[in-house]
DOTIZA-309918 format. One record per residue (C-alpha): residue number from 1; residue in one letter; x, y, z. Coordinates in steps of 0.02 Angstrom, whole numbers, plus 50000, padded with zeros to 5 digits. Example, Ala and Ser with C-alpha at 12.3 -4.5 7.8 and 13.67 -1.06 7.14 Angstrom:
// DOTIZA-309918
1,A,50615,49775,50390;
2,S,50684,49947,50357;
//
This chain:
// DOTIZA-309918
1,M,55732,54552,54084;
2,Y,55684,54497,54252;
3,S,55503,54544,54245;
4,I,55367,54572,54123;
5,D,55388,54714,54001;
6,L,55225,54805,54046;
7,S,55238,54916,53887;
8,E,55190,54753,53789;
9,I,55024,54735,53880;
10,S,54888,54837,53805;
11,I,54755,54904,53940;
12,E,54627,54808,53825;
13,D,54723,54644,53859;
14,F,54737,54690,54036;
15,A,54545,54719,54051;
16,K,54514,54562,53969;
17,T,54619,54464,54094;
18,I,54524,54548,54237;
19,V,54357,54497,54170;
20,T,54412,54312,54124;
21,V,54527,54262,54266;
22,E,54488,54222,54445;
23,L,54538,54376,54549;
24,L,54578,54385,54723;
25,P,54395,54406,54811;
26,S,54452,54587,54868;
27,R,54486,54627,54683;
28,K,54328,54564,54604;
29,V,54258,54734,54593;
30,L,54381,54786,54467;
31,A,54279,54691,54335;
32,D,54143,54816,54361;
33,H,54127,54930,54208;
34,I,54304,54895,54162;
35,E,54265,54919,53968;
36,R,54196,55087,53996;
37,I,54347,55133,54113;
38,V,54477,55073,53979;
39,L,54398,55191,53853;
40,A,54408,55332,53973;
41,L,54593,55284,54004;
42,R,54626,55284,53819;
43,Q,54563,55464,53809;
44,L,54686,55509,53947;
45,G,54829,55439,53838;
46,V,54853,55273,53939;
47,D,54874,55138,53816;
48,D,54975,55007,53898;
49,L,55021,54937,54074;
50,A,55176,55035,54098;
51,V,55096,55205,54068;
52,L,54952,55147,54188;
53,K,55079,55102,54324;
54,K,55171,55268,54305;
55,R,54995,55362,54310;
56,L,54945,55261,54466;
57,A,55114,55295,54548;
58,D,55053,55461,54613;
59,K,54915,55415,54745;
60,Q,54881,55601,54772;
61,S,54812,55611,54607;
62,F,54676,55473,54646;
63,P,54535,55587,54681;
64,D,54554,55693,54524;
65,L,54588,55526,54421;
66,G,54442,55433,54501;
67,A,54328,55582,54450;
68,Q,54382,55572,54270;
69,L,54359,55387,54269;
70,G,54194,55380,54371;
71,V,54270,55274,54503;
72,D,54316,55298,54690;
73,V,54494,55303,54766;
74,D,54468,55135,54841;
75,W,54438,55061,54663;
76,L,54599,55150,54599;
77,T,54696,55071,54756;
78,L,54641,54900,54694;
79,L,54689,54933,54528;
80,N,54854,54992,54574;
81,R,54885,54836,54670;
82,E,54826,54724,54516;
83,V,54947,54816,54407;
84,N,55096,54796,54524;
85,S,55055,54610,54535;
86,Y,55128,54599,54362;
87,V,55309,54661,54424;
88,S,55418,54519,54477;
89,R,55489,54555,54655;
90,P,55672,54514,54688;
91,V,55700,54384,54824;
92,P,55849,54395,54942;
93,L,55962,54245,54899;
94,A,55977,54201,55087;
95,K,55781,54173,55083;
96,L,55801,54035,54963;
97,G,55874,53923,55104;
98,Y,55995,53837,54988;
99,L,56160,53937,54987;
100,S,56288,53928,55130;
101,E,56347,54089,55209;
102,P,56524,54078,55121;
103,E,56437,54054,54954;
104,L,56320,54205,54991;
105,A,56473,54300,55038;
106,G,56560,54262,54876;
107,L,56406,54312,54778;
108,R,56389,54475,54880;
109,A,56566,54522,54836;
110,R,56507,54515,54653;
111,G,56358,54629,54688;
112,I,56235,54486,54687;
113,K,56118,54493,54834;
114,T,55948,54445,54762;
115,T,55871,54335,54631;
116,K,55865,54475,54514;
117,D,56052,54512,54532;
118,L,56081,54330,54503;
119,Y,55963,54317,54350;
120,E,56041,54472,54270;
121,Q,56224,54430,54298;
122,A,56222,54235,54267;
123,A,56096,54221,54117;
124,A,56247,54197,54007;
125,R,56328,54026,54025;
126,A,56500,54101,53995;
127,D,56474,54222,54142;
128,R,56429,54076,54272;
129,S,56603,53995,54260;
130,D,56692,54145,54337;
131,L,56550,54168,54451;
132,A,56557,54006,54520;
133,I,56739,54014,54553;
134,D,56725,54180,54640;
135,A,56577,54110,54754;
136,A,56680,53959,54791;
137,M,56536,53843,54725;
138,S,56510,53709,54593;
139,A,56433,53750,54430;
140,E,56302,53629,54462;
141,R,56255,53717,54629;
142,L,56255,53883,54542;
143,D,56140,53824,54398;
144,H,56020,53751,54536;
145,V,56002,53913,54621;
146,L,55990,54002,54459;
147,R,55836,53888,54419;
148,L,55762,53946,54585;
149,A,55793,54121,54545;
150,N,55720,54097,54376;
151,L,55559,54028,54450;
152,V,55523,54150,54594;
153,R,55506,54283,54461;
154,V,55333,54213,54436;
155,N,55193,54293,54527;
156,G,55130,54158,54645;
157,V,55293,54052,54658;
158,G,55383,54080,54826;
159,P,55552,53998,54873;
160,A,55475,53838,54944;
161,F,55370,53805,54795;
162,A,55511,53847,54673;
163,V,55607,53713,54763;
164,F,55468,53592,54731;
165,L,55458,53642,54551;
166,V,55643,53618,54518;
167,D,55644,53446,54602;
168,A,55493,53406,54482;
169,G,55608,53449,54336;
170,V,55539,53620,54291;
171,E,55684,53738,54251;
172,G,55590,53901,54215;
173,P,55422,53977,54169;
174,S,55423,53903,53988;
175,D,55432,53729,54068;
176,F,55286,53768,54186;
177,L,55175,53809,54034;
178,H,55172,53625,53981;
179,R,55132,53542,54147;
180,D,54965,53473,54202;
181,V,54923,53589,54347;
182,S,54788,53462,54418;
183,V,54935,53342,54433;
184,M,55055,53462,54511;
185,A,54932,53522,54632;
186,D,54903,53341,54690;
187,D,55086,53304,54704;
188,Y,55121,53454,54796;
189,N,54976,53441,54921;
190,R,55016,53257,54956;
191,N,55196,53302,55006;
192,I,55162,53454,55110;
193,E,55166,53452,55304;
194,D,55003,53439,55401;
195,G,54917,53609,55421;
196,A,55018,53695,55278;
197,P,54920,53789,55157;
198,K,54867,53682,55006;
199,L,54876,53729,54819;
200,R,54721,53751,54710;
201,V,54718,53713,54528;
202,E,54653,53891,54511;
203,D,54813,53953,54595;
204,L,54924,53857,54464;
205,E,54821,53917,54321;
206,F,54852,54098,54378;
207,V,55043,54060,54386;
208,Q,55032,53976,54207;
209,R,54944,54135,54139;
210,Y,55087,54244,54216;
211,C,55225,54130,54139;
212,R,55159,54166,53963;
213,S,55211,54354,53978;
214,L,55380,54317,54059;
215,P,55537,54333,53946;
216,E,55677,54204,53978;
217,D,55853,54249,53942;
218,I,55950,54109,54029;
219,E,56071,54001,53925;
220,W,56066,53835,53987;
//
């Protein structure tokens, strides 16, 4: 599974995360009265994040839902953004900046255009042999781009940071959990170009929390 299974995250666990982690400044208001709101959501039949995401998909219902929960539409909009931040977004393979155009064309011929496509079709070791041949690339190059695809599933990891992580020996989310984030932040910030945004330890702690819930299906 490319993304987190939202049905496995109860709204109580979601609420606990909201009150214990460093939210984006614009979303800190979500922590206000969250325990009361969770109880109200339970009464509406919302017991996990998958159900909550589905309920929040209809923005036209926000005024009525807000009245039931005792919050305004702006609060629900922020809640919707926070829930959707748990969903791993596919990245076009071309944006990884690693594959050549002939290799990209070979993968497109197999219906693989994004990191999600690659993750789902190349997770099994046996499938990668034929895929590498079709894409006219070595098995080593395919494994490398699969590691990048594995890492950009993590909320907070973009293509450039994924390259840094793979170069540092991190193959996937489970590897990231065992890394010292303060050391990693120092290493990253020491090697970036002048003027580039720096990573904070808090940013990497957020990434680690996200990694704990991500399934890993790749056979190495």
